C-alpha positions in Angstrom: 74.7 97.0 85.1 74.4 100.5 86.5 77.0 102.1 88.7 76.1 103.0 92.3 78.6 105.8 92.3 77.5 109.5 92.0 77.9 111.2 88.6 81.6 112.1 88.0 83.0 109.6 90.5 85.2 106.7 89.5 85.8 103.4 91.2 89.2 104.6 92.7 90.0 102.6 95.9 90.4 104.3 99.3 94.1 103.5 99.2 94.5 105.3 95.8 92.6 108.3 97.1 94.7 108.5 100.3 97.9 108.2 98.3 96.9 111.0 96.0 95.4 113.3 98.5 97.8 112.8 101.4 101.1 112.7 99.5 103.5 115.1 101.2 101.0 116.1 103.9 101.4 116.0 107.7 98.4 114.8 109.6 97.5 115.6 113.2 94.6 114.7 115.5 93.5 114.7 119.0 93.1 110.9 119.5 94.3 109.8 122.9 97.5 107.8 122.9 96.9 104.1 123.3 97.8 102.4 126.6 100.8 100.0 126.3 99.7 96.9 124.5 96.6 98.5 123.0 96.0 98.9 119.3 96.5 102.5 118.0 93.2 103.2 116.1 94.0 106.9 115.5 92.3 108.0 112.3 95.4 109.9 111.1 97.7 106.9 111.7 95.4 104.6 109.8 95.0 107.0 106.8 98.8 107.5 106.7 99.4 103.8 106.8 96.9 103.3 103.9 98.5 106.2 101.9 102.0 104.7 102.4 100.9 101.2 101.3 101.4 99.5 104.7 99.7 96.1 104.7 98.8 96.1 108.4 96.7 99.3 108.2 
């Protein structure tokens, strides 16, 4: 079975990549704040939650 990944890539998960690449970093963005009761889909928030191992990312 051949891999569909480019040469030199491994099958590291997104969570592992985020944890490695974002460790100790601060993220900022220009996403609008959600209205009360709305889900916060900010890309920086989602990446940080994944990097920190939060299950509800």
